[in-house]
C-alpha positions as CSV (number, residue, x, y, z in Angstrom):
1,M,-2.9,7.2,24.3
2,S,-5.2,5.0,26.1
3,A,-9.3,5.1,26.0
4,G,-9.4,7.1,29.4
5,R,-7.0,9.9,28.4
6,R,-8.5,10.2,25.2
7,T,-12.2,10.6,26.9
8,S,-10.7,13.1,29.1
9,A,-9.5,14.8,26.6
10,G,-13.4,14.8,24.6
11,I,-14.7,16.0,28.3
12,I,-12.1,18.9,28.3
13,A,-13.2,19.6,25.0
14,L,-17.1,19.7,26.3
15,L,-16.1,21.6,29.5
16,L,-14.6,24.2,27.5
17,L,-18.0,24.5,24.7
18,L,-20.1,24.9,28.2
19,S,-17.9,27.3,29.9
20,T,-18.6,29.7,26.7
21,A,-22.1,29.4,26.9
22,S,-22.2,29.8,30.7
23,A,-20.8,33.0,29.5
24,G,-23.2,34.3,27.3
25,Y,-21.8,32.4,24.3
26,T,-23.2,29.7,22.3
27,A,-20.4,27.4,20.3
28,T,-21.5,27.3,16.4
29,S,-22.1,24.0,14.8
30,D,-18.6,24.4,13.2
31,E,-17.4,25.2,16.4
32,K,-18.3,21.3,17.6
33,A,-17.6,19.6,15.2
34,A,-14.3,20.7,14.9
35,A,-14.0,20.2,18.6
36,A,-15.1,16.6,17.9
37,V,-12.5,15.8,14.9
38,D,-9.7,17.3,17.5
39,E,-11.0,14.6,19.7
40,V,-10.4,12.0,17.2
41,F,-6.7,12.7,16.6
42,S,-6.1,13.5,20.4
43,D,-3.9,10.7,21.0
44,L,-1.3,12.1,18.5
45,T,-1.1,15.7,20.5
46,K,1.0,14.1,23.1
47,S,4.8,15.4,23.3
48,G,7.1,14.3,20.8
49,S,4.8,12.1,18.9
50,P,4.6,12.1,15.2
51,G,1.0,12.6,13.9
52,C,-1.4,13.6,11.0
53,A,-2.2,16.4,8.7
54,L,-6.2,16.3,8.6
55,G,-8.1,18.5,5.6
56,V,-11.9,18.6,5.5
57,Y,-13.3,19.7,2.3
58,R,-17.1,21.1,1.3
59,D,-18.0,22.2,-2.2
60,G,-14.8,23.0,-3.2
61,K,-13.6,24.6,0.1
62,I,-11.5,23.3,3.0
63,I,-14.1,24.1,5.8
64,Y,-11.7,22.7,8.2
65,A,-7.6,21.5,8.3
66,K,-5.4,21.2,11.0
67,G,-1.9,19.2,12.1
68,Y,-1.7,17.3,14.9
69,G,2.0,16.1,16.3
70,L,5.1,16.5,14.7
71,A,6.5,16.3,11.1
72,N,10.0,16.2,12.1
73,I,10.5,14.8,15.6
74,E,14.6,15.7,16.0
75,E,13.8,19.4,15.4
76,N,10.5,19.6,17.0
77,V,8.7,20.8,13.7
78,A,5.1,20.8,14.2
79,I,2.9,19.1,11.1
80,T,0.6,21.7,9.4
81,P,-1.8,21.4,6.7
82,Q,1.0,22.7,4.3
83,S,3.1,19.6,5.2
84,V,4.1,17.2,2.6
85,F,3.7,13.2,3.4
86,D,4.3,10.6,0.6
87,I,0.7,9.1,0.2
88,G,1.5,5.7,-0.9
89,S,-0.8,3.9,-2.6
90,T,-3.0,6.9,-2.7
91,S,-0.9,7.9,-5.5
92,K,-2.3,5.2,-7.8
93,Q,-5.0,7.1,-9.0
94,F,-2.6,9.9,-10.4
95,T,-0.8,7.3,-12.4
96,A,-4.0,6.0,-13.8
97,A,-5.3,9.5,-15.0
98,S,-2.1,10.0,-16.5
99,I,-2.7,7.2,-18.7
100,L,-6.1,8.0,-19.6
101,L,-4.5,11.4,-20.6
102,L,-2.5,9.9,-22.7
103,E,-5.1,7.8,-24.3
104,K,-7.1,11.2,-24.8
105,Q,-3.3,12.2,-26.5
106,G,-4.0,9.4,-29.0
107,K,-0.8,7.6,-27.6
108,L,-2.1,4.2,-26.3
109,S,-5.1,2.6,-25.9
110,V,-6.5,1.2,-22.7
111,N,-7.3,-2.0,-24.2
112,D,-3.5,-2.3,-25.8
113,D,-1.2,-5.5,-24.7
114,V,1.2,-4.3,-22.5
115,R,4.1,-5.8,-24.5
116,K,3.1,-3.1,-27.0
117,Y,5.2,-0.9,-24.9
118,I,7.3,-3.5,-22.4
119,P,8.1,-6.3,-25.1
120,E,10.7,-7.8,-22.2
121,L,7.4,-8.5,-20.4
122,P,7.4,-12.7,-20.8
123,N,4.7,-14.1,-23.2
124,Y,2.4,-15.6,-20.7
125,G,0.3,-16.8,-23.6
126,A,-2.9,-14.5,-23.0
127,K,-3.0,-10.9,-23.6
128,V,-2.6,-8.8,-20.8
129,S,-4.3,-5.4,-21.4
130,I,-3.4,-1.8,-20.0
131,L,-6.9,-1.9,-18.6
132,Q,-6.0,-4.9,-16.9
133,L,-3.1,-3.0,-15.3
134,L,-5.2,-0.5,-14.2
135,N,-8.3,-2.7,-12.5
136,H,-5.6,-5.2,-10.9
137,T,-6.8,-8.0,-13.0
138,S,-4.0,-9.0,-14.9
139,G,-2.5,-11.9,-12.5
140,L,0.9,-10.5,-12.2
141,R,2.9,-11.2,-9.2
142,D,3.0,-8.3,-6.6
143,Y,6.6,-7.2,-7.6
144,L,7.2,-5.6,-3.4
145,T,6.4,-8.9,-2.3
146,L,8.8,-10.7,-4.9
147,M,11.5,-7.9,-3.7
148,Q,10.8,-9.2,0.3
149,L,11.0,-12.7,-1.2
150,A,14.4,-12.1,-2.9
151,G,15.9,-10.5,0.6
152,I,16.1,-6.8,-1.0
153,H,15.9,-5.1,2.1
154,T,13.6,-2.5,2.6
155,D,15.9,0.5,3.5
156,S,18.3,-0.2,0.3
157,V,17.6,2.0,-2.6
158,T,16.1,0.4,-5.8
159,T,15.3,1.8,-9.2
160,D,13.1,1.2,-12.1
161,A,15.5,-0.8,-13.8
162,D,15.8,-3.1,-10.8
163,A,11.9,-3.6,-10.7
164,L,12.0,-4.2,-14.4
165,A,14.1,-6.9,-14.1
166,L,12.6,-8.9,-11.0
167,I,9.2,-8.4,-12.9
168,T,10.3,-9.5,-16.4
169,R,12.2,-12.8,-14.4
170,Q,8.7,-13.9,-13.5
171,K,7.5,-17.6,-15.6
172,A,4.1,-17.6,-14.6
173,L,1.0,-15.5,-13.3
174,N,-0.9,-15.7,-10.6
175,F,-4.4,-16.3,-12.5
176,A,-5.2,-16.0,-16.3
177,P,-5.6,-12.6,-16.9
178,G,-9.2,-10.9,-16.4
179,S,-9.6,-14.5,-14.8
180,D,-9.7,-12.6,-11.3
181,W,-9.0,-9.7,-9.0
182,L,-6.1,-9.4,-7.1
183,Y,-4.3,-6.1,-5.5
184,S,-1.0,-5.9,-8.0
185,N,1.7,-3.6,-7.6
186,T,3.4,-4.6,-10.5
187,G,0.2,-3.4,-12.6
188,F,0.9,-0.1,-11.8
189,F,4.6,-0.1,-11.8
190,L,4.3,-1.1,-15.6
191,L,1.8,1.8,-15.9
192,S,5.0,4.1,-15.2
193,T,7.1,2.7,-17.6
194,I,4.0,2.8,-20.3
195,V,3.9,6.5,-19.8
196,Q,7.9,6.7,-20.1
197,R,7.6,4.8,-23.4
198,A,4.3,6.3,-25.1
199,S,5.3,9.9,-24.0
200,G,9.1,10.2,-23.6
201,K,8.8,11.7,-20.3
202,T,9.0,9.9,-17.1
203,L,5.8,9.5,-15.2
204,R,7.4,12.9,-12.8
205,A,7.4,15.2,-15.6
206,F,4.0,13.8,-17.4
207,A,2.3,14.3,-13.9
208,A,3.9,17.6,-13.3
209,E,2.9,18.8,-16.6
210,N,-0.1,17.3,-17.4
211,I,-1.8,17.7,-13.8
212,F,0.0,19.0,-11.0
213,A,0.9,22.4,-12.8
214,P,-2.8,22.8,-14.5
215,L,-4.1,22.3,-11.0
216,E,-1.8,24.6,-9.3
217,M,-0.8,21.8,-6.8
218,S,1.9,23.4,-6.7
219,H,3.5,21.1,-3.5
220,T,2.6,18.3,-5.4
221,Q,5.2,16.0,-6.9
222,Y,6.4,11.6,-8.1
223,R,9.7,11.2,-6.1
224,D,11.3,9.2,-8.5
225,S,15.1,10.1,-6.9
226,H,15.6,9.3,-3.2
227,T,18.6,12.4,-3.0
228,S,15.5,14.6,-3.7
229,L,14.6,17.3,-1.6
230,I,10.8,18.2,-0.9
231,L,10.0,21.7,1.2
232,N,8.0,21.0,3.9
233,R,8.2,17.2,4.0
234,A,7.4,15.5,7.0
235,M,9.7,12.5,8.2
236,A,8.0,9.4,8.7
237,Y,8.4,7.2,11.9
238,D,7.3,3.7,13.7
239,E,6.2,3.4,17.3
240,Q,9.3,0.8,19.0
241,E,7.6,-2.3,20.1
242,D,8.2,-1.1,23.4
243,Q,6.1,2.2,23.2
244,S,9.3,4.2,24.4
245,G,10.0,6.3,21.1
246,Y,10.2,6.2,17.7
247,T,12.2,4.7,15.0
248,L,12.9,6.6,11.5
249,D,11.0,4.5,8.3
250,V,11.3,6.4,5.1
251,S,11.8,4.3,2.0
252,Y,14.9,4.9,-0.6
253,F,12.8,2.9,-3.3
254,E,12.8,5.3,-6.6
255,Q,10.1,3.4,-8.5
256,T,6.9,5.5,-9.6
257,G,2.9,4.9,-10.6
258,D,1.9,2.3,-7.6
259,G,3.3,5.0,-5.3
260,A,5.7,7.6,-4.7
261,V,3.9,11.1,-4.9
262,H,4.2,13.3,-2.5
263,T,1.6,15.8,-1.3
264,S,-0.4,18.2,1.2
265,V,-3.7,18.1,2.4
266,E,-4.4,21.6,0.7
267,D,-3.0,20.5,-2.8
268,L,-5.3,17.3,-2.6
269,L,-8.3,19.7,-2.2
270,K,-7.2,20.7,-6.4
271,W,-7.3,17.0,-7.3
272,D,-10.9,16.1,-5.4
273,E,-12.3,19.5,-6.8
274,N,-11.5,17.9,-10.2
275,F,-14.0,15.2,-10.1
276,Y,-16.8,17.9,-9.8
277,S,-15.5,20.9,-11.9
278,P,-13.0,18.7,-14.1
279,R,-10.0,21.5,-15.1
280,V,-7.9,18.1,-16.0
281,G,-9.1,15.8,-18.6
282,G,-12.5,16.9,-18.9
283,K,-16.1,15.2,-17.4
284,Q,-15.6,12.1,-19.8
285,F,-12.2,11.7,-18.0
286,V,-13.2,11.8,-14.7
287,A,-16.3,9.2,-15.7
288,D,-13.8,6.9,-17.3
289,L,-11.4,6.9,-14.2
290,Q,-14.2,5.8,-12.0
291,E,-15.7,2.7,-14.1
292,R,-15.8,0.1,-12.6
293,G,-13.9,-2.8,-13.3
294,K,-15.3,-6.0,-14.9
295,L,-13.8,-9.7,-14.7
296,D,-14.1,-11.9,-18.1
297,N,-17.0,-13.5,-16.5
298,G,-19.3,-10.3,-16.3
299,K,-18.6,-9.9,-12.4
300,V,-18.4,-6.0,-12.0
301,L,-15.8,-5.1,-9.3
302,D,-15.5,-2.6,-6.3
303,Y,-12.2,-0.9,-7.8
304,A,-12.1,1.4,-10.8
305,K,-8.7,3.1,-12.1
306,G,-7.0,3.5,-8.9
307,L,-9.9,4.4,-7.2
308,S,-12.1,1.7,-4.5
309,L,-16.1,2.3,-5.2
310,Q,-17.9,1.3,-2.1
311,D,-21.0,2.5,0.5
312,Y,-20.3,3.5,3.9
313,R,-23.6,3.4,5.9
314,G,-25.8,4.1,3.4
315,L,-23.5,7.1,1.2
316,H,-21.6,6.4,-1.9
317,T,-17.8,6.4,-1.4
318,V,-15.2,6.8,-3.7
319,S,-11.6,6.7,-2.0
320,H,-8.2,4.8,-1.8
321,G,-5.7,4.6,1.3
322,G,-2.0,4.3,1.1
323,S,1.0,2.8,3.1
324,W,4.8,3.0,2.4
325,G,7.5,3.1,4.8
326,G,6.1,4.4,8.1
327,Y,3.6,7.1,5.6
328,R,-0.2,6.3,5.9
329,A,-2.7,8.5,4.1
330,E,-6.5,8.4,3.1
331,L,-8.2,10.5,0.6
332,L,-12.1,9.2,0.9
333,R,-14.7,11.2,-1.1
334,F,-18.5,11.4,-0.1
335,P,-19.7,12.5,-4.8
336,D,-23.2,13.0,-3.7
337,Q,-22.7,15.5,-0.5
338,H,-19.7,17.0,-2.2
339,F,-18.0,16.1,0.5
340,S,-14.2,15.0,1.3
341,V,-11.9,13.9,4.1
342,A,-7.8,14.0,3.1
343,C,-6.0,12.5,6.5
344,L,-2.1,12.3,5.8
345,C,-0.1,10.1,8.8
346,N,4.0,10.0,9.4
347,V,3.4,7.2,11.9
348,G,2.8,3.6,10.6
349,N,0.3,2.7,13.5
350,A,-1.7,5.7,12.4
351,G,-5.1,4.1,10.9
352,P,-6.0,7.2,8.6
353,T,-8.9,5.3,7.1
354,R,-10.2,4.7,10.6
355,R,-10.2,8.5,11.2
356,A,-11.0,9.6,7.5
357,H,-14.6,7.9,8.6
358,Q,-14.6,9.2,12.3
359,V,-14.4,12.8,10.4
360,A,-17.0,11.9,7.9
361,D,-19.1,10.4,10.9
362,I,-19.1,13.7,12.5
363,Y,-20.1,16.0,9.6
364,L,-22.7,13.7,7.4
365,G,-23.8,11.4,10.3
366,N,-27.2,12.7,10.0
367,L,-27.4,11.8,6.5
368,M,-26.1,8.0,7.5
369,K,-27.6,4.9,8.3
370,P,-27.0,3.2,11.4
371,R,-23.7,1.5,11.9
372,E,-24.1,-2.1,11.8
373,S,-22.2,-3.8,14.5
374,K,-21.2,-7.3,13.7
375,P,-18.9,-9.8,14.5
376,K,-15.3,-9.6,13.7
377,E,-14.4,-12.6,12.2
378,S,-10.5,-13.4,10.9
379,D,-9.7,-13.9,7.6
380,N,-6.5,-15.9,8.5
381,K,-7.5,-18.4,10.9
382,E,-4.4,-20.6,11.7
383,K,-3.9,-24.3,10.3
384,T,-3.4,-26.7,13.1
385,E,0.2,-27.7,13.5
386,T,1.1,-30.9,12.4
387,A,4.1,-32.9,14.1
388,V,7.2,-33.5,12.2
389,S,9.7,-36.1,13.1
390,Q,13.2,-34.7,13.2
391,E,14.2,-37.3,10.5
392,E,11.3,-36.0,8.1
393,L,12.8,-32.5,9.3
394,K,16.4,-33.5,7.8
395,D,14.7,-34.6,4.8
396,Y,13.5,-31.1,3.7
397,S,17.3,-29.2,5.2
398,G,18.9,-28.4,2.0
399,E,19.2,-25.5,-0.7
400,Y,16.6,-24.7,-3.0
401,W,17.3,-21.8,-5.8
402,S,14.5,-19.8,-7.5
403,E,15.2,-18.9,-10.8
404,E,12.3,-16.0,-10.6
405,L,13.9,-14.7,-7.7
406,G,17.9,-15.3,-8.4
407,V,18.4,-16.3,-4.7
408,A,18.7,-19.8,-3.0
409,Y,16.9,-20.2,0.6
410,R,18.7,-22.9,2.9
411,L,16.5,-24.9,4.7
412,G,17.9,-26.5,7.9
413,V,17.3,-27.7,11.4
414,A,17.6,-25.5,14.4
415,D,16.9,-26.3,18.1
416,G,14.7,-28.9,16.7
417,R,12.9,-27.2,14.0
418,I,13.1,-26.3,10.6
419,K,13.8,-22.8,9.7
420,V,15.0,-20.4,6.5
421,L,18.5,-20.3,8.0
422,A,20.0,-17.7,5.0
423,I,18.8,-16.4,1.9
424,V,21.7,-15.9,-0.9
425,D,22.1,-14.8,-4.3
426,A,23.9,-17.0,-7.2
427,S,27.3,-16.0,-5.4
428,G,26.4,-16.9,-2.3
429,S,26.3,-13.5,-0.8
430,P,23.6,-13.2,1.9
431,R,20.6,-11.4,1.5
432,A,17.9,-9.9,4.0
433,N,16.3,-12.7,5.8
434,T,12.9,-11.7,6.7
435,F,12.2,-15.1,7.7
436,S,15.1,-15.5,10.3
437,A,12.9,-15.2,13.4
438,D,10.0,-17.8,12.2
439,V,9.9,-21.8,11.8
440,L,8.2,-23.5,9.5
441,R,5.2,-25.0,10.9
442,G,3.5,-28.2,9.8
443,V,0.2,-28.0,8.2
444,G,-0.5,-30.9,6.3
445,S,1.5,-33.6,4.6
446,D,5.0,-31.9,2.9
447,E,2.8,-28.5,3.5
448,F,4.5,-25.8,6.2
449,E,3.5,-22.2,6.9
450,V,6.5,-19.7,7.6
451,G,5.7,-18.5,11.0
452,K,2.6,-16.0,10.9
453,S,3.8,-14.6,7.8
454,G,1.2,-16.1,5.4
455,V,4.0,-17.4,3.6
456,T,3.3,-21.1,2.3
457,L,5.7,-24.1,1.2
458,R,4.6,-26.9,-0.2
459,F,7.6,-29.3,-1.2
460,Q,7.3,-31.7,-3.9
461,R,9.0,-35.3,-3.9
462,S,11.7,-36.9,-6.6
463,A,11.2,-40.5,-7.7
464,K,13.3,-41.4,-4.7
465,K,11.3,-39.9,-2.5
466,S,13.3,-37.2,-1.5
467,A,12.2,-33.5,-1.2
468,S,13.5,-32.0,-4.7
469,A,11.6,-28.9,-4.9
470,F,8.4,-26.7,-3.1
471,T,6.6,-23.9,-4.2
472,L,5.7,-20.7,-2.1
473,D,2.5,-19.0,-2.1
474,A,2.8,-15.3,-0.3
475,G,-0.4,-13.3,-0.7
476,R,-0.4,-11.3,-3.9
477,T,2.5,-13.6,-5.1
478,K,1.5,-17.4,-5.8
479,G,4.0,-20.5,-7.3
480,L,7.3,-19.1,-6.8
481,V,8.9,-22.5,-7.6
482,F,12.4,-23.3,-5.9
483,Q,14.3,-26.7,-6.9
484,R,16.7,-28.4,-4.8
485,K,20.6,-27.5,-5.8
486,Q,21.6,-30.0,-3.1
487,I,20.8,-33.3,-0.8
488,A,22.6,-33.2,1.7
489,S,21.1,-31.3,4.9
490,V,22.2,-28.2,6.0
491,S,22.1,-27.6,10.0
492,A,22.4,-24.2,11.8
493,A,25.6,-25.3,12.9
494,E,27.1,-25.3,9.3
495,N,25.9,-21.8,8.5
């Protein structure tokens, strides 16, 4: 919805309040807040739009809850506070809680070596602890990035076994354990495996028994089967590029730990309140869950165990967002004010983190510092492209095999530019090529970026000066090695 239409909606809300006042009625502060909150979500109320469920909590109670948009476009079902959403990485705090509960039960220690429970994980020459998985300081490559690079289609059904097989193929880490911080879904997926091996129960079953049932979160579960049915589930969508409608975007991945919790804003209140009056775990459990991580050099992180600890306009916050398929989520808590906002959405461009903070501004703005206006700087400054001759491009062409991914990238020249023409497995069968539309942009000596994907290839040369291998960096996964299988160049015509 345009800014003009949003402004119009705000004017209408204001006129309604003024009209009731002129009739001898004065709107309460709660009604004024509700009107302002509704304005935050007004763009999601157009006909046929998916949207968000909102829950605003204060002192252990829901003070405002509402649904905006449709939970199911095809059936014209509206979102309500009872609608159930996949909350993506907001799930991580429940996985961390399960690990800490197992520690309380004496079944593990967060200082244990991960290989005590997952011996098939390679020995990287340094201990990787459970605590490092919880704090994203393990150095393990992100398995979701690995799946994408291996050409596994995001609409495919994938299982714990698929993820574990790919993770255990990795011969190196992004960095030495404990030396740095880098968000990694691998760590939290492996925590789900540890829960199962330490407790004898799946993470779904363990969390249901030890967290969700005690807190009476009757509409909350880890969804670990793509065939399972969930009452009141909102489907997820992405807006089409021409903005003419929506496409379905619901994942069939079955892995848990890094995500997969399905819940409602009403159920999340019960979890949120456990941080103030712990019915599960106790006070020390709550404190441990929110303890900031540390690097080996003593640097204190703004990340705890599945939780981000930051300040917003002078107020302390504990939060975590989530993104998976077309689902988006944010659970934002202001512990000193006993106030929280849960925003669960079913469209990829919903921006629940921004909206949750806007809602918090409405209720807590008088306690907040003025918003600082800072010039926005891009973290990903595009490197200047360097010219590469056609003869040089042919030298890079060929098939490069990655033992760690179990696939080969076929590079070749098409329309005068070098591209990833295909991704194939060991048998030569094609995998999903997410880079098919991207050209390789020369950005340095033997260095290329793949379109604007954030993927970088750095080539090495043999004694004969021919390109013989390359290493690939892709955000949360670094240093993947690809060895050249053949010297003959590959052209688009050959594929």
